[in-house]
C-alpha positions in Angstrom: 9.7 -13.1 1.7 6.5 -11.8 3.2 8.0 -8.3 3.5 9.0 -8.4 -0.2 5.5 -9.5 -1.2 3.9 -6.8 0.9 6.2 -4.1 -0.5 5.0 -5.0 -4.0 1.4 -4.8 -2.8 1.9 -1.1 -1.8 2.3 -0.2 -5.5 -0.8 -2.1 -6.6 -3.2 0.5 -8.1 -6.4 1.4 -6.3 -9.3 2.7 -8.3 -10.3 6.2 -7.3 -13.3 8.4 -8.1 -11.8 11.6 -9.5 -14.5 13.3 -11.6 -17.6 13.9 -9.4 -19.3 15.8 -12.3 -18.9 13.2 -15.0 -22.6 13.3 -16.0 -23.2 17.1 -15.9 -23.6 17.5 -19.6 -26.3 14.9 -19.8 -28.2 16.6 -16.9 -27.9 20.0 -18.6 -29.2 18.8 -21.9 -32.5 17.4 -20.8 -35.7 19.3 -20.8 -36.9 20.9 -18.6 -33.6 22.5 -17.6 -32.0 21.6 -14.4 -32.0 24.3 -11.7 -28.6 25.5 -10.5 -29.5 24.5 -7.0 -30.0 20.9 -8.2 -26.6 21.0 -9.9 -24.9 22.3 -6.7 -26.6 19.6 -4.7 -25.5 16.9 -7.1 -21.9 18.2 -7.1 -21.9 18.2 -3.3 -23.3 14.6 -3.0 -20.9 13.4 -5.7 -18.0 15.1 -3.9 -18.9 13.5 -0.6 -19.2 10.1 -2.2 -15.7 10.5 -3.8 -14.2 11.7 -0.5 -15.7 8.7 1.3 -14.4 6.3 -1.4 -10.9 7.9 -1.2 -10.8 7.6 2.6 -11.8 4.0 2.3 -9.1 3.4 -0.3 -6.5 4.9 2.0 -7.5 3.4 5.3 -9.9 0.6 4.4 -9.4 -3.1 4.8 -6.8 -3.4 2.0 -6.0 0.3 1.8 -2.6 1.9 1.4 -2.2 2.6 5.1 -3.0 -1.0 6.0 -0.5 -2.2 3.5 2.2 0.0 5.1 1.3 -1.2 8.6 1.6 -4.8 7.4 5.0 -4.0 5.8 6.3 -2.4 9.0 5.2 -5.5 11.0 6.8 -7.9 8.5 10.1 -5.9 8.6 10.0 -5.8 12.4 9.5 -9.6 12.6 12.3 -10.1 10.1 14.7 -7.9 12.1 13.8 -9.6 15.4 14.1 -13.1 14.0 17.5 -12.2 12.5 18.7 -10.8 15.8 17.5 -13.9 17.7 19.3 -16.1 15.1 22.5 -14.2 15.7 22.1 -14.1 19.5 21.1 -17.7 20.0 23.1 -19.2 17.2 26.2 -21.4 17.6 29.5 -19.6 18.4 31.7 -22.2 16.8 31.9 -23.1 13.2 30.9 -26.8 12.7 34.0 -27.7 10.6 37.0 -25.5 11.2 39.3 -25.4 8.3 43.1 -24.9 8.0 44.4 -23.3 4.9 48.1 -23.4 4.0 49.4 -21.0 1.4 52.7 -22.0 -0.2 54.9 -19.7 -2.1 55.5 -20.9 -5.6 59.1 -20.6 -7.0 
């Protein structure tokens, strides 16, 4: 049950920063004009912030990598517990049955 829940969590969307230049038009429209060096610097800072955010989304506390690790652990626990159940379980059936099949005329 835990493995199924974790497998659904893998597909939960994670918000990402994709457009690091979303406010460029506003910066270019103001007077005095923005220097190209300022635009390049802002792009670089925005790009670094987006990369940092993406890395945190991938390997952060509830990131995709953490979800996959939790899924692998849950599946391993499931397999080990099923193996122990088979290995340590009873070898006899509790109520043996006897079935007679008669041929009808």
